C-alpha positions in Angstrom: -16.7 3.2 -7.9 -17.4 0.2 -6.3 -14.4 -0.7 -4.2 -13.2 -4.8 -3.2 -10.0 -5.9 -1.7 -10.4 -9.2 -2.6 -7.6 -11.8 -1.3 -6.6 -15.5 -0.3 -7.0 -16.2 3.5 -9.9 -15.6 5.9 -9.0 -12.8 8.4 -10.1 -13.3 12.3 -11.7 -10.8 14.6 -8.9 -8.7 15.9 -6.6 -5.3 15.5 -6.2 -5.9 11.9 -10.0 -6.7 11.2 -10.7 -3.6 13.8 -8.7 -1.1 11.5 -9.8 -2.5 8.5 -13.1 -2.1 9.1 -12.6 1.2 10.5 -10.8 2.8 7.5 -13.0 1.2 5.1 -16.1 2.7 6.7 -14.3 6.1 7.4 -13.6 5.4 2.7 -17.0 5.0 2.6 -18.1 8.5 4.4 -15.4 10.6 2.6 -15.7 9.0 -0.6 -19.4 8.9 -1.1 -19.8 12.4 -2.4 -16.7 11.7 -4.7 -18.5 8.8 -6.4 -16.2 6.3 -4.4 -17.5 3.2 -2.6 -19.0 1.0 -1.1 -16.1 -0.7 -0.2 -15.9 -4.0 0.6 -13.6 -7.4 1.6 -14.2 -10.4 -0.3 -11.9 -13.5 0.9 -11.6 -17.0 -1.0 -10.1 -19.8 1.1 -7.7 -22.8 -1.3 -9.4 -25.9 1.0 -7.9 -28.1 -1.2 -4.2 -26.5 -1.3 -4.0 -26.2 -4.7 -1.4 -23.9 -4.2 -1.2 -20.2 -6.9 -3.3 -21.9 -9.6 -6.2 -23.0 -7.6 -6.0 -19.4 -5.8 -5.7 -17.8 -8.9 -9.3 -19.1 -9.8 -10.8 -18.2 -6.8 -9.6 -14.7 -7.1 -10.7 -14.3 -11.1 -14.1 -16.3 -9.8 -14.5 -13.3 -7.0 -13.6 -10.6 -9.4 -17.1 -8.0 -10.3 -17.5 -8.7 -14.0 -15.9 -5.5 -16.1 -13.7 -4.6 -12.7 -10.1 -3.2 -13.1 -7.8 -5.5 -11.4 -5.1 -3.9 -9.9 -3.0 -6.3 -8.1 -0.6 -5.8 -4.9 2.9 -7.6 -6.1 6.1 -6.0 -5.1 7.1 -5.9 -8.6 4.5 -3.5 -8.7 4.5 0.1 -9.0 5.6 2.1 -6.2 2.9 5.7 -5.7 3.2 8.4 -3.6 -0.3 8.7 -1.8 -1.2 11.6 -3.8 0.0 9.8 -7.1 -2.7 6.6 -6.3 -5.8 9.4 -5.6 -5.4 10.3 -8.3 -5.0 6.8 -10.3 -8.0 6.1 -8.1 -9.6 9.5 -9.5 -8.7 8.6 -13.0 -10.3 5.1 -13.2 -13.1 6.2 -11.7 -13.2 8.7 -14.2 -13.0 6.6 -17.1 -16.0 5.3 -16.6 -15.0 2.4 -14.2 -17.8 1.0 -11.9 -15.8 -1.4 -9.9 -12.0 -1.5 -8.8 -10.9 -5.0 -7.6 -7.6 -4.8 -5.7 -5.9 -8.5 -5.5 -4.1 -10.2 -2.3 -2.5 -12.7 -2.9 -1.6 -15.8 -0.4 1.8 -16.6 0.9 3.1 -17.4 -2.2 1.7 -14.7 -4.0 0.0 -14.3 -7.1 -0.1 -16.6 -9.8 2.2 -15.2 -12.9 -1.2 -16.3 -15.2 -3.2 -13.7 -12.8 -0.3 -11.1 -12.8 -0.4 -10.4 -16.2 -4.2 -10.5 -16.8 -3.8 -7.5 -14.1 -5.0 -4.0 -15.7 -2.3 -2.4 -12.9 0.6 -3.5 -10.4 1.0 -1.7 -7.4 3.2 -2.9 -5.0 4.0 -1.2 -1.2 8.0 -1.4 -1.6 10.3 -4.5 -2.6 9.8 -5.3 0.8 7.4 -8.1 1.5 4.8 -7.7 4.2 2.5 -10.1 5.6 -0.8 -10.5 4.1 -3.1 -9.0 6.7 -0.6 -6.0 7.0 -1.3 -5.5 3.5 -5.3 -5.4 3.7 -4.5 -3.2 6.1 -2.5 -0.6 4.8 -4.6 -0.7 1.4 -7.7 -0.3 3.4 -5.9 3.1 4.4 -4.5 3.9 1.6 -8.0 4.2 0.0 -9.4 6.4 3.0 -6.5 8.6 2.3 -7.0 8.8 -1.5 -10.6 9.5 -1.0 -9.2 12.3 1.6 -6.8 13.4 -0.6 -9.5 14.2 -3.5 -12.0 15.8 -1.0 -9.2 18.4 0.0 -9.5 16.9 3.9 -6.9 17.8 6.0 -6.0 13.8 7.2 -2.8 14.1 4.6 0.0 16.1 5.1 2.3 16.7 2.7 
């Protein structure tokens, strides 16, 4: 199952970019034998300032056809890492070829886009900077692959 993190905004080079690249590389290495990966980040940028509605249109265009859509949203379901790993495995085992994980802009995701999603995931009720959410999501993908592979990375 291919994985796309589809996010509003452009991430410059720096520590966040390095962490994302590192975790996604680890995810691909660990997940390859499990039918997970490759993974990529797709960035969309609303240059005209159309707000959440314009961002939603750009995000929707970037979603691969037939992908399972999971939005990152503070109102979404909170999960443990093993539960997230099981969810990813279930999506893969259910025959999904693509998983699109959407991260909105500074104002969040347009409600119409949220309502179309297959799943909403939350990293808690706190609001996180969007660039950190990318890092945390990349790390959780790697952690999920590690859990599914029986690797010792996740210690619980």
